[in-house]
N, C-alpha and C positions, 0 to 999 in steps of 0.2 A: 503493501500499500504505499502510496506516495502523498504526504501530506505537507501543506504549506500554511503558516499562519501569519497574519499581519495585525499590528496595532491600528486602532482608528486613528483617524484624524483628530486634532486636539479638542475640537469644538463638540466630537461624537464620544470623547473618551469617557465622561461621565455617565453615558447611557449605553455604551457597547463595550463589552470587555474584549473580544477578539474576533476578527474575521479569518475564515479559514477556508481552505481549498483542499478536497480529499479526491484521489483518483486510484482506481484499482484495475489494472488491466488483466482481469480474471477471464478463464476460459468459459464460453457462453452457457455451458450446462453446468457449471459449477454453482452450487447454492451454499450460501454461507448464512448461518444462524448464529446471533449473538444477542447482546443485551446493551442497553444503555444505562448511565446512571447519572443523570445530568444534574448538576448544582443548581444552574441557572436555565432559565427559558432560552431556547434558541430556535432559529429560523433555518430552514434549508432549502435550496432552490435545486431539485433533482433534475440535473442536466442529462443524464445517461443511467440507464440502468432499471432493473426490475426491482424496486423497493416494496416491502409492505411491513405493517407492525401488526403485533397481536392485539386485537381489539376485543377479544374473549378467549376463554380457555380454547385452544386449538383452532381459533378463527383469526383469519389474516385479513387485513385490509390496507386501504390506501388513503391519502388524503390529497391526493392531486401532485401537481409538480412543484408548488411553494408550500410549504409544510410548516405550520408551527409545533413544537414541542414544549410542553410545560415542564418545569423541573420535576424530577422524580423522587419520590418517597420510596420506591421500589423498584426491582429491575424491569426495564421496558423492552420486552423482547422484538427483535428486529430480524428480518430475513431478506436477503438480496440474492437475485439470481443473475450470473454473468459479470461482466466489468461494468464499473459504474463510475460516475463523476458529480460530484456534490460541491456546492460553495455556499457559504452561509455566514451567520455571526451568532455570538454569544451575548445575552442581554443582561445587562447588570441590574440588581434588584434595586439600586439605588435610581435607576431609570424607568423603572416599570410604570411608574404611575403617570408619565408623560409620553409612553409608548403605547399603553392599554387603558381602555376604560374599565375593565372588569378587574376586581381583586385577584392575585395570582392564585390564590387557592382554589378558586372556581375552576381553573384550567390547569392544575398540577396533575401530572400522571396521564395526560391526554395529549393525543396527536389530533391536529386539526387543520384544515385547510386555511392558510392565513387569510385568504379572502373574508372568512367569517369575523376575522377581527379588525382587518384593514382595508376592506373592501376591494374597489378597482385599483387601488394603489399596489396590491400584492400582485395582480397581473402584469400592470407596468412594468413593476421591478424585475419580474421573471422575464418579460421580453426584452428588457434591456441588457439583463446578465446573459440570456442566451445568444445574443447578437455581439457580445463582447469579444475581442480578439484574443484576449489574454487576461491574466489575473488583475492587473491594474484596471482594466476596462470593466471587469465584473465588480471589482471593489467600488470603483466609482458609481455604478449602477446601484449597489447597495447603499452607499452612502447618500445619493441623491433621494433615494426613497425614503430613508430614515429621515432626513432633513424636511422632507414634505411632510412626513407625519409629525414630527415634533412642532412644526408650524402650526398645527391645527391645536395645541396646547399651549397657553399663555396664562401666566408665566411659565417658562421652561426651564426650571430648576431642577438638579438632582438632589435626592434626599441625603443629605451628608451624614445622617446618624445611621442610615441603612448601608452607605457606603463605609462606614467605620466597622458595623458588625459584620459585612462581609470580609474585611480583612482579619477581623478576630476569628471569625469561623474557619478561615484558610491556613490561619499561622498559628492557632492556639485552641485545637478542638476538644480539649480537656477541661477548658475553663469552666467554672461554675456559672450558672445562668443570672444569678444574683450580681457577679463580679462583671459579666458581659453587660448586663444593663446598666450598671454604675458606669462603666467606661463610656457608654454611648450617651448617656445623660438622660435614662429614661427608667420609668418602673418597671418592674418585671411584667405585669399586667399590660402596659403600653408596648413594651417590646414584643410581646406575644402577638399583639393585634396587628402591629406594624410590619412583623415579619410575615404573618399570614397573609398580609395584602401584597408584600413586595417579593418574598422569597417563595412564597406557597406553601409553607411549613411553618411549624412552631420552632422557637429557638431550640428547644431540647432535640427536635427531630433533625434540624440542621446540623447542630454539632455532632450528634450521633452519626448521622451519615458522613460528615466530613472526618471523623475518627475512623469509620471503617475505610475510607478513601485513603487516609494518611496510610494505613496498614497495607493496605492493597497496592499502593504505590512503591512501598518499600518491599514487599513481597515480589513484585514485579522488576525490581532493580531499578527503578527510576530515581530513588532518593537513597541517602545514606545517613539516616537519622543517628545523632549519638546515642550513647548507652542512656544517657538521662531521658532523651527523647524517646527512645524505643520504650523505655520502662515506663513512660507516661502514657504510652499507646497501648501497651499489653492489656488484654483483658483479664477480669478476674481469676478465670480459670478456663481450662479447655473446652468445658460445655457452654459458657458464656462467648467465647470466641467462635464456636459451631454456630450459635444462635445468631449471631450477627452475620456471618458468612453467609448463612441459608437465607438470612432476611434480605440481603442485598445482591446476593448472586444465584441463589437456588443451588448452591453447592457447599461442601464443606471446605474448610481452609486447604486439605489435602488435595482434594480434586481440582480446585481453583488454581493451586500453585502448577499444575501441570496442564491446566485447560487452554485450548487454543480460542482466544477471544479477540480477533483483530481489531473490532471496532471499539470495544470497552478499552483495549490496552491502549489504543492510539488516544483515547480520552484522558486516560492516565497520565500518559507522557504529555500531552499538551497541557494538563492540569498544573504538573510539577514545573513544567517550563515558564508557566506564567504565575505561579504561585505567589510570589512576593511583589509582583507588580502593582502599582497603585490602581 
């Protein structure tokens, strides 16, 4: 799999975390089943390939060519047949309220046509992305669409407290909720309400997922935590670790360690590469 990531322009950085391009020149008959566990909502333009998501037990469906994915509280199974090419962007929780009308918890764990949320702007963005000749053109098309969306919301300011909590969740996943709330200047109840609206999950669920992702990233070899950091990430006992891995992957840690998960693994690599960025 070939992956390329790009930072947004300065004016969009408070709202968009990253742009990315994924390409995989796979045999036409090859089927890859994997799962996503996204910390933030993201949008994908499916330029090539036969993509589907599990919409129910054993049921697979699509959401068109311009797809919105809500943040995940559990693994979201996906399947692709043959080679594929996608481009898209990850949305910062601090920018949620100026890009979407709905609170995030209403669309968490869902795959939807972006048209349901952005109307005709989603169609226009896909047309421009598909016509682009290179990565730069695709990024420009997406940035233009995002700016048009932002223009609908005035004032267009990012949520600085949610931006702070995003950093905390990515860099200190074992922090106590009370301490995190204090650091962002909110009460615990206020933090819970704001996180549901911006992240799609409660603060506890966000940190729990982040702790698992920190552990999975280390297991995949993309990070090298110190002994102290690794000790903080360790679960109480093997039973606890098994429960968390089953919750977020559907596998035991032993099975996950040797499982082939190209899409999920690419996400872990990208997460680690951008973990300490503002």
